[in-house]
C-alpha positions in Angstrom: 88.8 83.1 114.4 89.4 81.9 117.9 91.7 84.1 120.0 93.9 82.0 122.1 95.8 84.5 124.3 95.7 88.0 125.6 98.8 88.8 123.6 97.0 87.7 120.4 94.1 89.9 121.3 96.4 92.9 121.9 97.9 92.4 118.4 94.5 92.4 116.8 93.5 95.5 118.7 96.7 97.3 117.6 96.2 96.4 114.0 92.6 97.5 114.1 93.6 100.8 115.8 96.0 101.5 113.0 93.3 101.1 110.4 91.0 103.4 112.3 93.8 105.9 112.6 94.1 105.9 108.8 90.5 107.1 108.6 90.7 109.6 111.4 94.0 111.5 111.6 92.7 114.3 113.7 92.3 117.9 112.7 95.8 118.7 111.3 96.2 117.7 107.7 99.5 119.6 107.1 101.9 117.5 105.2 99.3 114.8 104.7 98.5 113.1 101.4 94.8 112.8 100.9 93.2 110.2 98.7 89.6 111.0 97.8 87.5 108.1 96.6 84.1 108.6 94.9 81.6 106.6 97.0 78.3 107.8 95.4 76.0 105.1 94.0 77.8 105.1 90.7 81.1 104.5 92.3 79.9 101.8 94.7 78.1 100.0 91.8 81.4 100.1 89.8 83.4 98.6 92.7 84.6 101.5 94.8 84.3 99.5 98.1 86.8 97.0 96.9 89.0 99.8 95.6 88.9 101.5 98.9 89.7 98.3 100.8 92.8 97.7 98.5 93.9 101.3 99.2 93.7 100.8 102.9 95.6 97.5 102.7 98.4 98.9 100.4 98.8 101.9 102.8 99.0 99.6 105.8 101.5 97.3 104.0 103.7 100.2 103.0 103.6 101.5 106.6 102.5 105.0 105.5 101.2 107.2 108.3 101.0 110.4 106.4 98.2 109.2 104.0 94.5 109.3 104.7 91.5 108.2 102.7 88.4 110.4 102.4 85.1 109.1 101.0 83.4 111.7 98.9 80.3 111.7 96.7 80.2 111.9 93.0 83.2 113.5 91.3 81.3 113.9 88.0 83.1 111.2 86.1 80.5 108.4 86.3 81.7 107.0 83.1 85.1 106.3 84.7 84.1 104.9 88.1 85.6 104.0 90.5 87.4 107.4 90.6 90.3 108.3 93.0 91.9 111.7 93.5 95.4 111.9 95.0 96.1 115.3 96.7 99.7 115.7 97.9 101.1 118.8 99.6 102.4 121.5 97.1 101.3 119.4 94.0 98.3 119.6 91.7 95.6 117.0 92.5 95.8 113.9 90.2 92.5 112.2 89.2 92.4 108.5 88.2 89.5 106.7 86.7 88.5 103.0 86.4 90.5 102.2 89.5 90.2 98.6 90.4 92.0 96.8 93.2 95.2 96.4 91.2 95.4 100.0 90.1 94.6 101.1 93.7 97.7 99.3 94.9 99.7 100.8 92.0 98.6 104.3 93.1 100.2 103.6 96.5 103.4 101.8 95.2 104.0 104.0 92.1 102.3 107.4 92.6 102.7 107.9 96.4 106.0 106.1 96.9 107.8 106.7 93.6 106.1 109.8 92.3 105.1 108.1 89.0 101.8 108.4 87.3 99.7 105.5 86.1 99.2 107.0 82.7 96.5 104.7 81.4 94.1 105.7 84.2 94.8 109.5 84.4 91.6 111.6 83.8 93.3 115.0 84.1 96.3 114.3 81.8 96.8 117.8 80.4 96.5 119.5 83.7 99.0 117.2 85.4 101.4 116.8 82.5 101.5 120.5 81.4 
């Protein structure tokens, strides 16, 4: 990609800065929604990198600045990788399994924005639904 003007370079820089800010929100996490994604070898082999990329894109597209993604190791659900946990303030954590790029986007558009579960991918149904 050839950059043709200083203004274009500034736009690219600002967009990149926003993506970095999604990863590094500083020390205060009060009021933040945290999305944990299993990035151990089992998760990566199952497509967790693509899932994480889709999460970042969906967060960016929705303009959310109170959500951060945290890469973690194995969550113990290797049979359901890629796994994603959504932790929202004052709510029980919700764990999803077999999260591909489409489901990652649904987690943002349905779970985060509309407070709806993606039932077919819930791994902790009884805990969340009880």
